[in-house]
C-alpha positions as CSV (number, residue, x, y, z in Angstrom):
1,M,0.1,0.2,-0.1
2,S,1.6,2.8,-1.2
3,G,1.4,6.0,1.3
4,A,1.3,10.2,0.4
5,T,1.2,13.7,2.4
6,V,-2.1,15.7,2.1
7,W,-0.9,19.2,3.2
8,L,-4.0,21.1,3.5
9,T,-3.6,24.9,4.0
10,G,-5.3,28.0,5.0
11,L,-6.2,30.6,7.3
12,P,-6.9,29.7,10.9
13,S,-10.7,28.4,10.5
14,A,-10.7,27.8,7.4
15,G,-11.9,24.1,7.4
16,K,-8.6,22.4,7.0
17,T,-9.1,20.3,10.5
18,T,-12.5,19.6,9.9
19,I,-12.0,18.4,6.2
20,A,-9.1,16.2,7.0
21,R,-11.0,14.3,10.1
22,A,-13.6,13.6,7.5
23,L,-11.4,12.3,4.7
24,A,-9.5,10.4,7.4
25,G,-12.6,8.8,8.4
26,R,-13.7,7.4,5.0
27,L,-9.9,6.4,4.3
28,S,-10.0,4.4,7.3
29,D,-13.1,2.9,6.8
30,E,-11.6,1.9,3.3
31,G,-8.8,0.2,5.1
32,H,-6.1,2.8,4.8
33,R,-3.7,3.2,7.1
34,V,-4.2,7.1,7.9
35,E,-2.7,10.0,10.5
36,V,-3.9,13.3,11.0
37,L,-0.9,15.9,12.0
38,D,-3.3,18.0,13.2
39,G,-1.1,21.9,13.6
40,D,-2.3,22.5,17.5
41,E,-1.6,19.1,18.6
42,I,2.0,19.0,16.8
43,R,2.5,22.7,18.7
44,E,1.6,21.1,21.9
45,F,4.1,18.2,21.5
46,L,6.3,18.1,18.8
47,S,6.8,22.2,18.3
48,A,6.3,23.0,22.1
49,G,8.5,26.0,23.2
50,L,8.0,27.5,19.4
51,G,6.5,30.8,19.3
52,F,4.8,32.5,16.3
53,S,7.8,33.9,14.3
54,R,8.6,33.9,11.0
55,E,11.6,31.8,11.7
56,D,9.5,29.5,14.4
57,R,6.5,29.1,12.2
58,D,9.2,27.7,9.4
59,T,10.8,25.5,12.1
60,N,7.5,24.1,12.9
61,V,6.4,23.3,9.1
62,Q,9.6,22.0,8.7
63,R,9.2,19.7,11.2
64,I,6.0,18.4,11.0
65,G,7.1,17.9,6.6
66,F,9.4,15.7,8.0
67,V,7.5,13.7,10.3
68,A,4.5,13.4,7.6
69,R,7.3,12.3,5.0
70,L,8.4,9.4,7.0
71,L,5.1,8.4,7.9
72,A,3.6,8.2,4.1
73,A,7.5,6.7,2.8
74,H,6.1,3.7,5.0
75,G,2.5,3.4,3.4
76,V,0.6,5.7,5.4
77,T,-1.6,8.4,4.3
78,V,-0.9,11.7,6.2
79,L,-3.4,14.4,6.3
80,V,-1.8,17.9,7.5
81,P,-4.1,20.6,8.5
82,V,-1.8,23.5,9.6
83,I,-1.7,27.4,8.5
84,A,1.5,27.2,6.8
85,P,1.6,30.5,5.8
86,Y,4.8,30.9,3.7
87,T,5.0,29.6,0.3
88,H,9.3,28.6,0.9
89,S,8.3,26.6,3.8
90,R,5.5,24.6,2.0
91,E,7.6,24.0,-1.3
92,A,10.4,22.7,1.3
93,V,8.4,20.3,2.2
94,R,7.0,19.5,-1.1
95,K,10.8,19.3,-2.4
96,R,11.8,17.1,0.2
97,H,9.0,14.7,-0.3
98,Q,9.6,14.7,-4.4
99,E,13.3,14.3,-3.6
100,H,12.6,11.0,-1.8
101,G,9.6,9.7,-3.8
102,T,7.0,10.1,-1.7
103,G,3.9,11.2,-2.7
104,Y,2.8,15.0,-2.0
105,V,-0.6,17.0,-2.3
106,E,-1.1,20.6,-1.6
107,V,-4.7,21.5,-1.0
108,H,-5.5,25.2,-0.7
109,V,-8.5,25.6,2.0
110,A,-9.6,28.6,0.3
111,T,-12.1,30.1,3.3
112,P,-12.1,34.5,2.7
113,V,-10.8,35.7,6.0
114,D,-14.4,37.3,6.7
115,V,-15.5,34.0,6.8
116,C,-13.1,32.7,8.7
117,S,-13.5,35.3,11.1
118,V,-17.3,34.4,11.9
119,R,-16.6,30.7,12.4
120,D,-13.6,31.7,15.1
121,V,-13.3,28.5,16.3
122,K,-10.8,29.2,18.6
123,G,-11.7,32.6,19.5
124,L,-8.6,34.1,17.3
125,Y,-10.4,36.7,15.5
126,A,-12.0,38.0,18.5
127,R,-9.0,38.2,20.6
128,Q,-7.3,39.8,17.9
129,A,-10.2,42.6,17.8
130,A,-10.2,43.2,21.4
131,G,-6.2,43.9,20.9
132,E,-5.3,40.7,23.0
133,L,-3.6,39.0,20.3
134,S,-1.2,39.8,17.3
135,G,0.2,38.0,14.7
136,L,-2.8,36.5,13.6
137,T,-2.4,35.0,10.1
138,G,-4.3,36.5,7.7
139,V,-5.3,39.7,9.6
140,D,-2.0,41.3,11.0
141,D,0.4,38.7,10.1
142,P,0.8,37.3,6.1
143,Y,-0.7,34.4,4.8
144,E,0.7,33.5,1.2
145,A,-1.9,31.7,-0.6
146,P,-0.6,28.9,-2.9
147,L,-0.7,30.2,-6.3
148,D,-1.1,26.8,-8.2
149,P,-2.1,24.0,-5.4
150,D,-2.9,20.4,-6.6
151,L,-6.2,21.3,-5.3
152,R,-8.4,24.4,-4.4
153,V,-11.5,23.5,-2.2
154,E,-13.7,26.3,-1.7
155,A,-14.7,25.1,1.8
156,H,-16.9,27.9,2.4
157,E,-19.3,27.1,-0.6
158,Q,-19.5,23.4,-0.2
159,S,-20.0,20.9,2.7
160,V,-17.6,19.4,4.8
161,E,-18.4,15.8,3.0
162,E,-18.4,17.5,-0.6
163,S,-14.7,19.0,-0.1
164,A,-13.4,15.7,1.8
165,A,-14.8,14.1,-1.8
166,A,-12.7,16.4,-3.7
167,V,-9.5,15.9,-1.8
168,Y,-10.3,11.7,-2.3
169,G,-11.1,12.5,-5.7
170,L,-7.2,14.2,-6.4
171,L,-5.7,11.5,-4.2
172,A,-7.3,8.5,-7.0
173,G,-6.5,10.4,-9.7
174,R,-2.9,10.6,-8.8
175,G,-2.8,6.7,-8.0
176,L,-2.0,8.0,-4.2
177,L,-4.6,5.5,-3.0
């Protein structure tokens, strides 16, 4: 069984983790080995101590990418719902996968910031608006949206199931299932 990394990038509260978990359920039900490397969990364990400077964000992304590639190389479909705001960081992860012949696709969960701020799953947008938080990606810190992702999901215009199905279709179409 082949493995691959599915990198879901987008703004906070875009729907990355929700889509990843829905897809993970489907893949697991079909007998695929699957792991979700949730950005919040990674920050708590693998990247504890890192802040949100550009350098720390890059280090976090590279750590996640390293673990994802290792798992994918061992036949796991790895779903990575992380913001990963910088193009160069995401491209470095893609390149490392390519150098090792490991499957990799980038999915941009392209939910607009105004929709994300209404969803505000973790209360980040409200805290930023109240002046309690700075450096919020897409608001007062940059987010470099992928110019040419393997798939762009308009999660605000379709259901979670439709979004997960689109990612599934991408994997199937690339022979990564």
